[in-house]
C-alpha positions in Angstrom: 14.3 6.8 43.6 11.6 9.4 43.0 9.3 9.2 40.0 7.8 12.5 38.8 5.0 12.3 36.2 3.4 15.1 34.2 0.0 14.4 32.8 -1.8 17.4 31.3 -1.1 20.2 33.8 -0.9 17.8 36.8 2.5 16.9 38.3 2.7 13.9 40.7 5.7 12.4 42.6 6.1 9.1 44.3 8.9 7.0 45.7 10.0 3.9 43.7 11.6 0.8 45.4 13.8 -1.5 43.4 11.8 -3.6 41.0 10.2 -3.6 37.5 7.4 -1.2 36.5 5.3 -1.6 33.4 4.3 1.6 31.6 1.2 1.6 29.5 -2.6 1.9 29.1 -3.5 -1.5 30.5 -5.1 -1.3 34.0 -2.5 -3.8 35.2 0.4 -1.4 34.5 2.2 0.1 37.6 2.7 3.4 35.7 -0.5 4.0 33.8 -1.2 6.6 31.1 -4.8 6.1 29.9 -4.5 7.8 26.5 -5.2 6.4 22.9 -1.6 7.1 21.7 -0.2 4.9 24.5 0.0 1.2 23.9 -1.4 -1.4 26.3 2.1 -2.3 27.4 4.2 0.6 26.1 7.5 0.5 27.9 9.2 -1.0 31.0 11.1 0.8 33.7 13.6 -1.1 35.9 15.0 0.3 39.1 18.0 -1.4 40.7 20.6 0.0 43.3 19.8 3.6 42.6 19.9 3.1 38.8 16.9 3.4 36.5 16.7 1.9 33.0 13.8 2.4 30.5 13.1 0.2 27.4 10.4 0.5 24.7 8.3 -2.6 24.2 7.8 -2.1 20.4 5.0 0.3 21.1 3.0 1.8 18.2 4.1 5.4 18.7 7.5 4.8 20.4 9.1 6.0 23.6 11.3 9.1 23.7 14.1 10.2 26.0 14.9 13.9 25.7 13.0 14.1 22.4 14.9 11.2 20.8 13.2 7.8 20.0 14.8 4.8 21.8 15.3 1.4 20.3 17.0 -0.3 23.3 17.6 0.0 27.0 18.5 3.6 28.1 20.0 4.4 31.5 18.3 7.5 33.0 20.1 10.2 34.9 18.3 12.9 36.8 18.2 15.3 33.9 16.5 13.0 31.4 12.8 13.3 30.5 10.9 10.2 29.2 8.0 11.0 26.9 5.2 8.4 26.4 2.5 9.8 24.1 1.8 13.3 25.6 2.7 12.2 29.1 6.1 12.8 30.7 8.0 11.1 33.5 11.4 11.5 35.2 13.3 9.4 37.7 15.9 10.9 39.9 17.7 10.1 43.2 16.0 11.5 46.3 19.1 13.6 47.0 19.2 15.2 43.6 18.1 18.5 45.0 19.0 20.4 41.8 16.6 18.5 39.7 13.9 18.7 42.3 14.3 22.4 42.7 14.1 22.9 38.9 10.9 20.9 38.9 9.4 22.9 41.8 10.3 26.2 40.1 9.0 25.1 36.7 12.3 26.1 35.1 13.2 22.7 33.7 14.8 23.4 30.3 14.3 19.9 29.0 10.6 19.5 29.9 8.0 20.3 27.4 5.2 22.9 27.7 2.4 21.8 30.0 -1.0 21.2 28.5 -4.2 22.7 30.0 -6.1 20.4 32.5 -8.8 19.7 29.9 -6.4 18.7 27.2 -7.6 15.1 27.3 -10.9 16.2 26.0 -9.5 18.4 23.3 -6.8 16.3 21.7 -7.8 17.2 18.2 -7.7 20.9 18.9 -4.5 21.1 21.0 -1.2 20.7 19.2 1.3 18.2 20.6 3.8 19.6 23.1 6.9 20.9 21.4 10.1 18.8 21.7 13.0 21.1 22.7 15.6 19.1 20.8 13.5 18.9 17.7 12.9 22.7 17.8 16.6 23.2 18.1 17.3 20.9 15.1 14.7 22.8 13.1 16.3 26.1 13.9 19.8 24.9 12.9 18.4 23.4 9.7 16.6 26.6 8.8 19.8 28.6 9.2 21.8 26.3 7.0 19.1 26.4 4.4 19.2 30.1 4.3 23.0 30.0 3.9 22.6 27.5 1.1 20.3 29.8 -0.8 22.9 32.6 -0.6 25.8 30.4 -1.9 23.9 28.4 -4.6 22.3 30.3 -7.5 19.8 27.7 -8.7 18.5 29.9 -11.5 22.0 30.5 -12.9 22.9 26.8 -12.8 19.7 25.9 -14.5 20.3 28.4 -17.3 23.8 27.0 -17.8 22.2 23.6 -18.6 23.1 21.8 -15.4 20.8 18.7 -15.1 19.0 17.5 -12.0 21.8 15.2 -11.0 24.3 18.0 -11.3 22.2 20.3 -9.2 21.9 17.7 -6.5 25.7 17.1 -6.4 26.4 20.8 -6.2 23.8 21.2 -3.4 25.2 18.3 -1.5 28.7 19.7 -1.7 27.6 23.2 -0.6 25.6 21.8 2.4 28.6 19.7 3.5 30.9 22.8 3.3 28.5 24.9 5.5 28.1 22.2 8.1 31.9 21.6 8.2 32.3 25.4 8.9 29.7 25.3 11.7 31.3 22.3 13.3 34.8 23.9 13.0 33.6 27.0 14.7 32.0 25.0 17.5 28.5 26.3 16.8 26.8 23.0 16.2 24.8 22.2 19.4 25.5 19.0 21.2 23.2 16.1 20.3 22.8 17.0 16.7 24.4 14.5 14.3 26.1 16.4 11.4 25.6 13.5 8.9 21.9 13.3 9.7 21.7 17.1 9.5 23.3 17.1 6.1 20.7 14.6 4.8 17.8 16.5 6.3 18.9 19.8 4.7 19.5 18.1 1.4 16.1 16.4 1.3 14.4 19.7 2.3 16.2 21.7 -0.4 16.3 19.2 -3.3 13.9 16.4 -2.7 10.8 15.7 -0.6 12.1 16.8 2.8 11.1 14.7 5.8 9.1 12.4 3.5 12.2 10.9 2.0 12.8 8.6 5.0 9.2 7.4 4.9 9.3 6.8 1.2 12.4 4.7 1.6 10.8 2.6 4.3 9.3 -0.5 2.6 7.1 -1.3 5.6 5.2 2.0 5.1 2.3 1.6 2.6 0.7 5.0 2.9 1.8 8.5 4.1 -0.7 11.1 5.2 0.5 14.7 5.9 -2.1 16.6 7.9 -0.4 19.9 8.0 3.3 20.4 9.0 3.1 18.9 12.5 1.1 15.7 12.0 2.3 13.0 9.6 0.5 9.7 9.9 1.6 6.5 8.2 0.0 3.1 7.5 2.1 0.2 8.5 0.8 -3.4 8.4 -2.7 -2.1 7.6 -2.7 0.1 10.8 -2.5 3.8 11.1 0.1 5.4 13.5 1.5 8.9 14.1 5.1 9.2 12.9 7.8 11.4 14.4 8.3 13.1 11.0 7.5 16.8 10.9 7.8 19.7 8.5 9.2 23.1 9.4 6.0 25.0 8.5 3.2 25.3 5.9 5.6 26.7 3.3 7.8 23.6 3.6 4.8 21.3 2.8 3.8 23.5 -0.1 7.3 23.3 -1.4 7.1 19.5 -1.4 3.8 19.6 -3.3 5.3 21.9 -5.9 8.3 19.5 -6.4 5.9 16.6 -6.9 3.6 18.2 -9.4 6.0 20.5 -11.4 7.5 17.7 -13.5 4.0 16.6 -14.5 2.9 20.0 -15.7 0.2 20.3 -13.0 -0.6 23.1 -10.6 -2.0 23.5 -7.1 -2.9 27.1 -6.1 -5.8 29.1 -4.8 -7.7 28.8 -8.1 -7.1 25.0 -8.2 -6.4 24.0 -4.6 -6.3 20.3 -5.1 -4.4 18.0 -7.4 -3.8 14.3 -8.2 -0.3 13.3 -9.2 2.3 10.5 -9.0 5.8 10.0 -8.0 8.6 8.7 -10.2 8.1 5.2 -8.8 4.3 5.3 -9.6 3.1 6.0 -6.1 -0.2 7.9 -6.1 -0.3 11.4 -4.7 -3.2 13.7 -3.7 -2.7 17.2 -2.4 -5.1 19.8 -1.1 -4.3 23.2 0.3 -6.0 26.3 1.7 -8.6 27.6 1.6 -10.1 24.1 1.3 -7.8 22.4 3.8 -8.3 24.1 7.1 -5.6 22.2 9.0 -2.9 23.1 6.6 -1.5 21.7 3.3 -2.5 18.0 3.2 -0.7 15.3 1.2 -1.8 11.7 0.8 0.7 9.3 -0.8 -0.2 5.7 -1.5 3.1 3.9 -2.1 3.6 1.1 -4.5 5.9 -1.7 -3.8 9.3 -1.3 -5.4 9.1 -5.0 -6.5 6.2 -6.1 -8.6 4.0 -8.6 -6.7 3.5 -12.0 -8.1 0.7 -14.5 -7.8 2.9 -16.4 -5.3 3.2 -13.3 -3.2 -0.6 -13.0 -3.1 -0.8 -16.6 -2.0 1.8 -16.1 0.7 0.0 -13.0 2.0 -3.3 -15.0 2.1 -5.0 -12.7 -0.4 -6.2 -15.7 -2.5 -5.3 -19.3 -3.2 -3.3 -21.1 -5.9 -6.4 -22.4 -7.6 -8.0 -18.9 -7.7 -4.8 -17.5 -9.3 -4.9 -20.2 -11.9 -8.6 -19.5 -12.6 -7.9 -15.8 -13.1 -5.0 -16.7 -15.5 -7.5 -18.8 -17.4 -9.9 -15.9 -17.6 -7.3 -13.5 -19.0 -6.1 -16.1 -21.5 -9.7 -16.6 -22.7 -10.0 -12.8 -23.1 -12.8 -12.5 -20.5 -13.7 -8.9 -19.6 -12.8 -8.5 -16.0 -13.7 -5.8 -13.4 -11.7 -5.5 -10.3 -13.9 -4.0 -7.5 -13.3 -3.0 -3.9 -13.2 -0.1 -1.5 -10.6 2.6 -1.1 -7.2 1.2 -0.3 -8.3 -2.4 -0.8 -5.6 -3.0 -3.4 -7.5 -2.8 -6.7 -4.7 -1.3 -8.7 -2.1 -3.8 -7.4 -4.4 -6.6 -8.3 -5.0 -5.1 -11.8 -1.3 -4.9 -12.3 -1.1 -8.6 -11.3 -3.8 -9.7 -13.7 -2.3 -7.7 -16.6 0.8 -9.9 -16.2 -1.1 -12.8 -17.6 -1.6 -11.0 -20.9 0.5 -12.5 -23.7 3.5 -10.4 -24.7 2.4 -10.6 -28.3 -0.6 -8.4 -27.8 -0.8 -4.6 -28.1 -2.1 -3.0 -24.8 -3.5 0.5 -24.4 -3.8 1.8 -20.8 -6.0 4.8 -19.9 -5.5 6.4 -16.4 -6.3 9.6 -14.5 -2.7 9.5 -13.1 -0.5 6.9 -14.7 0.1 4.2 -12.0 0.1 0.9 -13.8 3.4 -0.8 -14.4 3.0 -3.4 -17.2 5.9 -5.7 -18.1 4.8 -6.4 -21.7 6.9 -4.8 -24.5 4.0 -3.4 -26.5 2.2 -1.0 -24.2 0.8 2.5 -25.0 0.1 4.6 -21.9 -2.5 7.4 -22.0 -3.0 9.8 -19.1 -5.9 12.3 -18.6 -5.0 16.0 -18.5 -6.6 18.5 -16.0 -7.6 22.1 -17.2 -5.0 24.8 -17.4 -5.0 28.0 -15.4 -7.7 29.4 -17.7 -9.9 26.4 -17.1 -9.4 25.1 -20.6 -7.6 22.2 -22.3 -8.9 19.4 -20.0 -8.8 15.9 -21.6 -11.0 13.5 -19.4 -10.7 9.8 -19.3 -13.8 9.4 -21.4 -12.2 11.1 -24.4 -9.1 8.9 -24.1 -11.2 5.8 -24.0 -12.9 6.8 -27.2 -9.6 7.7 -28.8 -7.9 4.4 -27.8 -10.5 2.5 -29.8 -8.9 4.0 -32.9 -5.4 2.8 -31.9 -5.9 -0.9 -32.8 -5.7 -2.2 -29.2 -5.7 -5.9 -28.4 -6.5 -5.1 -24.8 -7.8 -1.9 -23.2 -7.0 -1.3 -19.5 -8.8 1.6 -17.8 -7.2 2.4 -14.4 -10.6 3.3 -12.9 -14.1 3.9 -14.1 -15.7 6.6 -12.1 -18.0 8.4 -14.5 -19.4 8.5 -18.0 -16.4 6.6 -19.4 -18.1 3.5 -18.1 -20.5 3.6 -21.1 -17.7 3.8 -23.5 -15.9 1.0 -21.7 -18.9 -1.3 -21.9 -19.4 -0.5 -25.6 -15.7 -1.3 -26.3 -16.2 -4.7 -24.5 -19.2 -5.3 -26.6 -17.7 -4.4 -30.0 -14.7 -6.8 -30.3 -12.3 -5.5 -27.6 -12.5 -8.6 -25.5 -10.1 -9.1 -22.6 -10.5 -5.6 -21.3 -9.7 -4.8 -17.6 -10.8 -2.0 -15.3 -11.5 -1.2 -11.7 -14.6 0.1 -10.0 -15.3 1.3 -6.4 -17.9 -1.0 -5.0 -18.7 -2.9 -1.8 -19.7 -6.2 -3.3 -19.9 -7.9 -6.7 -23.7 -7.1 -6.8 -23.0 -3.5 -6.0 -20.7 -3.3 -9.1 -23.8 -3.7 -11.3 -25.7 -0.8 -9.7 -22.5 1.3 -9.7 -22.1 0.7 -13.5 -25.7 1.6 -14.1 -25.2 4.9 -12.2 -22.0 5.7 -14.1 -23.6 5.0 -17.5 -26.4 7.5 -16.6 -23.7 10.0 -15.7 -22.6 9.9 -19.4 -25.7 12.0 -20.3 -27.3 9.2 -22.4 -30.9 8.7 -21.3 -31.0 5.0 -21.7 -33.7 2.8 -20.2 -32.6 0.6 -17.3 -33.1 -2.6 -19.2 -30.9 -1.4 -22.1 -28.1 -0.6 -19.6 -28.4 -4.0 -17.9 -28.3 -5.7 -21.3 -25.1 -3.9 -22.0 -23.6 -4.9 -18.7 -24.7 -8.5 -18.9 -23.2 -8.8 -22.4 -20.0 -7.0 -21.7 -18.9 -8.1 -18.2 -17.7 -11.7 -17.7 -15.9 -11.7 -14.3 -16.0 -9.5 -11.2 -13.2 -10.0 -8.7 -13.9 -8.2 -5.4 -11.1 -7.3 -2.9 -11.5 -5.9 0.6 -9.4 -4.5 3.3 -10.5 -6.3 6.5 -10.6 -5.0 10.0 -7.1 -6.5 10.9 -5.5 -4.5 8.0 -5.2 -7.5 5.7 -6.3 -7.3 2.1 -8.1 -10.3 0.7 -10.0 -11.3 -2.4 -13.4 -12.0 -1.0 -15.2 -13.1 -4.2 -14.6 -14.1 -7.8 -18.0 -13.9 -9.5 -19.2 -14.8 -13.0 -21.9 -12.7 -14.7 -24.0 -15.4 -16.4 -26.6 -13.3 -18.2 -29.9 -11.5 -17.9 -33.1 -13.1 -16.8 -36.1 -10.7 -17.1 -34.8 -7.5 -15.7 -32.3 -9.0 -13.3 -28.6 -9.7 -14.0 -27.7 -13.2 -12.9 -24.4 -13.9 -11.2 -22.7 -16.8 -9.5 -19.7 -16.9 -7.1 -16.9 -19.2 -8.4 -14.7 -18.6 -5.4 -15.6 -16.9 -2.1 -14.1 -16.0 1.3 -15.9 -17.2 4.4 -14.9 -15.7 7.7 -15.1 -18.1 10.6 -14.0 -15.8 13.5 -11.3 -13.5 14.9 -8.1 -14.8 16.5 -6.8 -13.7 19.9 -4.3 -11.4 18.1 -7.2 -9.7 16.2 -6.4 -11.5 12.9 -9.4 -12.5 10.7 -9.8 -16.3 10.5 -11.5 -17.6 7.4 -11.1 -19.6 4.2 -11.1 -18.7 0.6 -12.2 -21.6 -1.5 -14.5 -22.7 -4.4 -18.2 -22.6 -4.0 -18.8 -25.6 -6.2 -20.2 -23.6 -9.1 -18.6 -24.3 -12.5 -18.1 -21.5 -15.0 -20.7 -21.6 -17.7 -18.0 -21.7 -20.4 -16.0 -24.6 -18.9 -17.1 -27.1 -21.6 -15.6 -24.9 -24.3 -12.0 -25.1 -22.9 -11.1 -28.4 -24.5 -12.1 -27.1 -27.9 -9.9 -24.0 -27.4 -6.8 -26.1 -26.6 -6.8 -25.5 -22.8 -6.7 -28.1 -20.1 -8.2 -27.5 -16.7 -9.1 -30.0 -14.1 -12.7 -29.7 -13.0 -11.7 -30.6 -9.4 -10.4 -27.1 -9.2 -13.9 -26.0 -8.5 -14.7 -28.7 -5.9 -15.0 -27.1 -2.4 -13.9 -30.4 -0.7 -10.8 -30.8 -2.8 -7.6 -29.5 -1.3 -5.2 -30.1 -4.2 -3.6 -27.4 -6.3 -4.2 -27.5 -10.0 -2.5 -25.8 -12.9 -4.2 -24.7 -16.1 -2.2 -25.1 -19.4 -2.4 -25.3 -23.1 -2.6 -28.6 -24.9 0.1 -29.4 -27.4 
């Protein structure tokens, strides 16, 4: 058997004897492609009795045969091209002169375009080599979409009062008719599945195009569209390039429009970026030209279809049973809680979880930039900020909504995120009888939360002295719970901190629970323990008088028992 590899613009051939050949980036691999997109042990090639079989080894970016991803062993014939990252290989019999001649003449129809010799040093500037089968599917899909537009008058159907579901049913029927005609006339190219083609055309015409498959995948937590040709996903806390692609920039812009249109928002040259949400609450940010140089860019942070419970957090290793019980106690006692952390650390998810401890008898008012919280209580009023209109007027910022909600007789105020002058209004609300408020803040540590709040109060335009601001913070904030996304992709609560007061000009804090990292495992997983520090909350002695029972051993770092808080009868 002869192995031909294409790396950049260099083609090499060598003879393979019967045996097993590891393909990957690791120096021990017999077939080595030393590129970032190739896994350490990416795939395995087996040669036996003139027969070659390739199998993917659960690599990060997958192995492709003739442009299609493989999920099991695939027998290779002389006309098949195997793609690993941006490198190609083909195995053929030594007597397969037709294939060898095609390679020598450079007329191989299934091979992809060669990259320049210096492509390795310019990965970011050189687009990935085109996949012939994918290009063929795109062409067929575009033709069917054009035919669909001719046969389906969307404007007329809308004016007739046809609802969204009716439009989708009509579109699905028209697409199926067109594809059936193409198949009947023998014009559908081999290798294209008509059922998959129908779904792709329908999603492109009526929904969110190629993103629909990723949105339906529960293992994908974030989707990042960097122009039409590069769609990255986050899976298990790690980023990887998906095989999802859009037809062109117009296709991405069409998806952006479908997302923001129901919300009454816009994204155009005068306002080239927008924050929005999907129907399931997933957060969306879009930015287009002239600000986005690589093409229209979409970032979607997906929310779990199933609301996470404290037990889920315990199973994930985010915190412990005793920490969950302590936070339940804080919410019951109407302590003002700030959830802090970096971008993507899970602040909103944790805020949703904490809100679940609020009694169903209370009236809750939520204030958000883009409504994401999903509270289960029956008495919830949701407020959402409004961006300016096309004339630059009519904007309603979060700060105005926080002021307004004080007049709405709330038992609890939940602000999705404090990022500006609304921090002052939130602190004042906490200090004027609206106990039990919850909010989130971007910060790298509990101590950093204090300085961030000071900065945001100054952003309100009120020229308050530093001590006055710190007095407000010390009086208003009771608990800071900090969450981090660690290097292994896991999200953990790293500290639950009590704000105990103000001494001199310094806010005093103490950690009640803290995460201590002890090392890193061989698999790259962070090793550590989240447990009590030994410090007792300053208000612990008041619990019995308020009809709440709590075992003090919960705060003993040497005690491994799980305790439950409860109300005395």
